C-alpha positions in Angstrom: 134.3 31.5 -169.8 137.6 29.6 -171.0 140.1 32.3 -172.0 138.9 34.2 -168.5 139.8 30.7 -166.7 143.3 30.6 -168.7 144.3 34.1 -167.8 143.4 34.2 -164.3 145.7 30.9 -163.7 148.5 31.5 -165.3 148.9 35.2 -163.5 148.1 33.3 -160.0 151.3 30.5 -161.3 153.5 33.6 -162.4 153.2 36.2 -159.8 151.0 34.5 -156.9 149.3 37.9 -156.4 148.2 38.4 -152.9 145.2 40.4 -155.1 144.0 39.1 -158.7 140.8 39.7 -160.2 140.1 39.4 -164.3 137.0 41.1 -165.6 135.4 40.0 -169.3 134.1 43.4 -170.5 133.7 42.2 -173.6 130.0 42.9 -173.5 130.2 46.8 -173.4 132.1 46.4 -176.8 130.7 45.8 -180.0 131.6 41.8 -180.0 129.6 38.9 -180.4 127.6 37.6 -177.6 129.8 35.8 -174.9 133.0 36.5 -176.1 136.2 37.1 -174.6 137.8 39.7 -176.1 138.2 43.1 -173.8 139.6 41.9 -170.0 140.5 44.3 -167.6 143.1 43.1 -165.5 143.8 44.5 -161.6 146.1 43.1 -160.1 148.9 42.7 -156.8 152.0 41.2 -156.6 155.4 41.9 -154.6 157.2 40.4 -157.9 156.1 44.2 -159.0 158.4 45.9 -156.8 160.9 47.7 -158.3 159.4 47.5 -161.4 158.5 50.6 -163.9 154.9 50.7 -165.0 155.9 49.8 -169.0 157.9 46.8 -167.2 154.8 45.4 -165.4 152.5 45.4 -168.0 155.5 44.1 -170.0 155.9 40.8 -167.6 151.9 40.5 -167.7 152.4 40.6 -171.8 154.6 37.8 -171.9 153.0 35.5 -169.6 149.6 36.1 -171.8 151.4 35.8 -174.4 148.9 33.4 -176.5 145.7 34.9 -175.5 147.1 38.2 -176.3 147.9 36.5 -179.8 144.2 35.4 -180.9 141.4 35.7 -178.8 141.8 39.2 -176.8 142.1 42.2 -178.1 142.3 44.2 -175.7 143.7 44.4 -172.3 142.9 46.9 -169.9 146.2 46.3 -166.6 146.4 47.7 -163.4 149.3 46.1 -161.7 150.3 47.3 -158.0 152.6 46.1 -155.2 151.0 45.7 -152.0 151.8 49.0 -150.2 150.8 50.5 -154.0 147.1 48.9 -153.7 146.7 49.8 -149.5 148.1 53.3 -150.3 145.1 53.1 -152.7 142.6 52.1 -151.0 142.2 49.2 -153.2 140.7 50.8 -155.5 140.9 51.4 -159.3 139.2 53.2 -161.4 136.2 52.0 -163.5 136.6 51.5 -167.7 135.4 54.0 -169.3 132.6 53.8 -172.2 133.6 51.9 -175.2 133.7 54.6 -177.9 132.2 52.5 -180.8 134.5 51.5 -183.6 132.1 48.9 -184.9 131.5 48.6 -188.5 128.4 48.8 -188.5 128.9 52.5 -187.1 127.9 55.2 -190.0 130.8 56.9 -191.3 
């Protein structure tokens, strides 16, 4: 839970979001139990006004550079302005199922 807490704190500090959800989705993948390697982030912030989706993601990557260089293998980002979040009725699609990729999978 340490990595997840770091991510939450850093996003809160940098973006002052009106909504933030960080979900550890590692259990959905071929990783050891209690891993913190795959995360889904939903963040709604006025900091994203006037920014493209790419620019928003780059901002988040910059804030989480330490985690992305180490324990975090995958980061699913959903970044919205408050107006976009309201237009979506505060709903985000669920992450897709893991398609494998484990070394244990037959080739």
